[in-house]
Every structure is written in C-alpha cells, then in structure tokens.
N, C-alpha and C positions, 0 to 999 in steps of 0.2 A: 507644487507636487512634483515636477520634474527635478527640482533641487533636492528634495528628500529622496527620491529614487537614486539620484546620482551619489549622494552621500552614503546611502545604504550600500551600494555597489562597491564604492571605494573602500569603505569600512570593511566589508565582507572579504574583498580581495585582498586587504592587507593581512587579515587574520590567517587566510588560507596559506599564506607564505610560511607560517611557522610549522613546527613538527607536531602538530595536534590533529591532523586529518585522519579520521577513521574510516576505513573501506566499508564497514557495514553499519554505520551509525544510523540510528532511527529507521532500521529495517522494517519495523512493523508498519510503517506508513507506505511501504512499498507492496504490501499483501494485496491491496485492493479490497473492495467491498461490494456486496450483492452477489448472490449465488449465480445470476445470469453471467456476469464477467468472469467469475472464477470458474465456471463450468466451460466457458469457452477459452480457458488458458490466457486470460487477459487481453483476448483479441476484441476488445470494444473501444480502443482509442479513438476510432473514428465512426462509431455508430452507438454510443451510449448516450441517450438523450433523456435523462431522468434525474431523480433526486440523488441517484449513486454516483453521478458523473464527477463530483469533486475528486474522488479517489482514482479515477482513470483520466479523465480530461474535463476540467471545470468548463470549458466552452461548451460542452454538451448540455449544460443547464439551459441554454437558449431554447431548446425545444420544448420547455414547459412555458406554455402559452396562456394558461387560464387557471384560475383557482389556486390551489396549492397541492404539494405532494409530501408525504411523510413516508419515512422508511425505518426499518429495524432489521438487524441481522444478528444471529448468534452462531458461532463456529467453534468446534473443538479440535485442536490439532494433536497429532501423535498420541492417538488413543486417549484423548481427554487430559493430557497433561497440560497443555496450554489452551485458555479460552480467550476467544476473540469477539468483541462485541461493537456494534456500529449503530448510531442513532442519527437521523438527519431530517431536516425540514427544509423545504424550498418554496419560493413564491415569486411569480413575476411582479415587477413594479409597475406602476400606472404609467400610462402614456408611452408604452413600449420603451421604457428606460432600462430594460434588462431584467435579469432574474438574480435574486439573492438567495443564499442558502447558508445554513449552519449545520455542521456536523461534529459529532463527538466519537472518538475512537479509543477503545481500551484493549490491551493485550495483556493478559496476567497469567502467572504460574505460581501456584499456591504450594504451601506445605514442602518447601525446599529445606533440607536438612542444614543445619548451621552447626559446623563441626569446629569452628575456630577456637572454641574453648575446650575442646575434648582433651587436650594435653595440657597440663598445668605448668607452671614455670620450672618444676623440677623434672619434667618428662613423665609424670604419672598419668595414666589413661583414666578418665572418669567418665562413663557413658551417661551418667545423669546430667552431665553438662550439655548434652545434645538438645537443641531447640530447633525450631522451624521458623521460616520467614516467608514472605511473598515478594515476587519481583512483578511490578506493574508499570506499565507504559500508557500514558494518556496523550491524547491530542485533541484540540479544538480547532476546527477549521471555519473560517468566514470566507465565503465564495461569492463572486460576482461574474456574471456573463453578459455580454452585449454585443451588438452588431456595429463595428465601426462604420460610420457614415451611413448607417441604414441599409448596408449591402445585405441582401437576403442570402447571399452564398457564403459569407464570411462571419464567423464568431470567434470572439476572444474571451477567455475566462482567466481568473486570478483567484488563487487561495492564499489567504493570510493565515498562518498557522502558528499556534502556541502549543508547545510540547512540555509535558511534565513526566519525569521518569523516576521511579522509587525502587531501591533495592533494599528492602526491609529497613532496618535501622543503621545500615552501613553507609548509604549514599542516596542522594537525591540530586536531581539536575532539572533546569529549566532551558528551554530553547525556543527560538523563533526563526521564522522563514517564510518564503514565498515559492508558490508554484505558478507557472504560466502554461495555458493551453491555447490551441488554435484549431479550428475546425473549418474545413472548406468543402462545401457541397457543389461540385461542378454541375453544369448544365446537362452533361452526358450521363449523369447517374452515379459517377463515381464520388466517393467520400474520402477525404484525406484528413488525418488528424495527427496532432504533434503535442507532447506534454513534456515540459521541461520541469522536473521536480527539483526543489531546493535551487531555484534559478540564480539566487544571490548567494548560495550556500545557506545552510542552517547552522546557526550558533547555539552550542549547548554549554551551560554553565553548571558545573558540578560542585557540590559540597559532600566532602568525605568525613565521616565519623571515624577517626583514627582510632580512638579508644575501643571501639566495638570491632573494627576490622582487624587490628594487629594483635598479634599474640607473642609472647616471648617464652621461649624454651631453652633452659640451659644457657641463658644470657644471649641467645641469638633471636633476633626479630624475624617473624614470618609475616607474610601478608602486609607489607608496607604500603602506605597510601601512594597512589600514582603521583608522579611528580607535576603532570599537567592537569589542571582543573577546567581547562577550556577545550571543547571538542568541536570539530568542524564536519558537517555532512556535506559531501561534494555533490553537484548536479547530476542528474540522470535524465537521459532523453528517451522517451518512447514514441516511436513512429508506427502509424498504421494506415492501411488503405482497404476500403471495403466497397461493396456494391449490393444492392438488393435485387434479387431476381424473382420474378412471378412466375412461378411454374404453371400454375393453373389458377381458377377461381378461388380455390381454398388454400393452396400451398404457397408459401414464400420461403426463400433461402437468402441468408445474409452470411456470406464468408467474409473473414478478414485475414489478412497477413501483415506482418510488420516486424520491427527491429526494436530491441531493447538495448540501449547504449549506456554502459557505466564508464565514467571517466576515471578508471582505475584498473589495474592488472588483476583479473580474477581467474576463475577456472572455466570461463566460457570458452567455446570452441574456437572462436576468433578473439585472441586476447593480445594486446600490446601494452607497452608501458604507459601509453597515452590513454587507450580506451579498449573496452571489451564489448563485443557485440554478440547478441544472442537472438536468433530468430523465434517467432511464434506464429501460431496459426490457430483459427477456430472458426466455428460456423454455428448458425442457428436455424433450425427448420421451424416454421410456424404454420399451424393449422387454424385457419379462420380467426387469427389473432387471439385464440383462446387457449391452445395448447402448444408448448414449446419443447423441443428436443435439441440439446446442445452437445458439442464436443469441442475438445481443444488440446493443444500441446505446446509446452513451454519449457523454459529453464534447461535448455541443452548445455551440458558441460562435460568436461573430461575430468574423470576422477581415476585414482590408483586403487586397484583391488588390494586389500590388506593381506590376502592369502598368497596370491601368486605376483603381486606387485606389478601387474600388467595394467596399462592405461586403457580405459574403455569409456564410451559415451553413456552419459546418463541424461534422462529427460523426464519431464513431468507431465503425465497425461492427466486429462479431466474430463468429466461428463456431468450431464445434469438435465432435469426436466422442470417445467414450470407450467402453471395453469392460472388463467386470469378470468375473473367473473366481475363484470361491470368495472368498477374502479379498483378491485382488490386483486393483487397478484402475489401468489405464493411461489417461491422458487426453491429448488434444491440442487446442491452440487456435491460431488465427491472428487477428491484429488488424491493422487499418490505422491508422496514426497520425493520420489525419483526412481523410475525404472532404471535398474542397473546399479542402484545404491541400496537404500533401505526399503522396506515394504510397508511403511506406516501409512495409513489412510486417514484423511481428514474430511469431516462432513460439515456442510454449510447449509443454513436455513435463512432464507431472508423474505421479508414481507414488505410490499410497498402499497400505499393507499393514495390514489389519484383522485382528488375530490372533483376535478373537472370531468372525469368519466363517471364518478359515482353519482353526481347530482344529475346527470343526463341519462 
C-alpha cells in the first residue's frame, strides 16, 4: 500500500511540472454538499459529522456510529441556470473498523446555444444552424474514515474520486484523485479540522472532437482544439476550528472560523504567487436538536468595478434553516453569489435519513 501511494505521489508530481495546471479545474467539487454546510458558508470543516462529510472533511464520517445514513440534495444556481445534485450513503463497518461511504455528484447546465456552425465557410450567416447542448460534470467518491490507533480524539478520512466531464459533443474528460481529511476533538471542547483536496493532484484526461468544435470561415480556422489534452487540479487546503456552547437546556450554539488556501494566485484578499488565503466564518443555533438556524460568510475577494474601475471587496453571505424529526432532517440554504459583485441567489434543499435515530 505504501509503495502504491508513493508511486502515485511521484507520478502526479511529475505531471504537475508541465504547463497543464488549471487554476479552476474541477471547481464543482469545491462547492460542498448539504444545505447545513452551505448555509454556514462552509464553516463545517471541524463540525460536520454525517453522510455529507465527504464533501467537507471525510474524517467527519467517523461520527456515524450505528446503522446507516442516506442523503440527497438538489440546488439551482444563478436563477436555475445551473443544477447541482448530490446522493450519498454511509455505513459504519463491523468491529469499529471505521466508516465507509459512497457519494455521487452532478453539476449541469442545459440548453447552451451552439453557434459554432452559425457562419458557413464563405462567411454567410444561417440562424437555422444554431443548436443546443449540455455541459455536465459528474464525480463518484468512495470515502473511508477511521481512528488511528483507536484514539477517540483523532479521526482520519480519505476520498478516492473518479471524475467524468462532458461538454456536449465537443469534448469529454476523465479524472481521478484523492482527498485527505483530519479531525481532532480536544479534551477542552475545541474541535480542529483540516481537509486537503486533491492531495496528490487530480489528473484529468480530455478527448476533443475537433470536427465538431472547429469551424473554417474564409479559409481561417476558429475554435482550434487545445494543444494540451491533460489537465492537473492542484491541491487546496481548508482549515477550521469550532466549539459547541450550551446556552441553556434547550439552546446550543456552534460557531466555526477558518481559512481556505488555494495554492495559486487568485482574486483572494491575501494572494501571492504561492498561495491565496480566504477567511470564512459561520454558526449554527440549535433548539432542542430539532430546529436549526444558520448563518455564514465566505469567498472574500477583491474585484474591479466595470464602471469606475475601482477595486472593492466582495464576499458571499449565506443563511438557512433546518428541522429534524426522529431520524429525518430537512435543511434549506440560500446564498448570494457575491455582495459587491452580482446579485444572483442560489437555493439549496437537502434531506438526510439517519436510520440509527429513525429506528429508535
């Protein structure tokens, strides 16, 4: 096992040296899943302990200690332009051997206009040549969480993921990679979490249909196929710290704060050639473990106003509610794509069934 992991690391490290690193490759896997985490602005790296954990920190699966859990989520982005879905199942293994989970993710945009054949080879426009296509991204995650040495304070989780991406009849790609997560519950009540996405980098292999993509007008080729058919997704690090506070017999509050680190130069407030750092924060208020109210803020970045060309700070606020009855939990979240930027809102609904609670 150690030899296989070492070979994987060396292989991916060698690939990452070429000029095929994409800054925003496989971004759909960074969205997260579950309306709870999305309502809290992703502030669940150290406190998500259920079937949605693989998308935030797979080590959190360790909190599933009986029976099994299932989950489903549907979301619509940018006023229903994009649709995002998540299905998952998790079950603890016998003899305290850890927790296993499988998750399916899809992000799709339908009815995109295809204008590649709008102009014929002689420069004539023919609107009847306009068609439509869909862009879809899929991922399957196999996750496993365990406690090294039986330490009740420490948990480690791993995602092995297979990615399939399809751009209509123009291109398709396959990818594979690994995520690693760690969770530490200190005796003083503080929880620490870390999630390294694409830990060994994720490799994506693309096939391009040049005949469909390219068009020639007056002897000049437009939309030539990209030279590189191999794409590398670089690692991203999420860090979080949280603690649960009992306000009274009925109310509990769990706040979390942390940092998202991209190993690339982005529009983040703190950005260098080596890494870009974005803070986040969120909290959940629980009433009798039945009713939940959540708030969060994330994605702080600097943007340029297109009208006055001034630099300003944009951030993404979020909020949500949840209700739990026996083993069934229904959650809702709403997020803005970026205050200071656009004003598109996205809605998320997620459902979780915990058979351990349901049967009791």
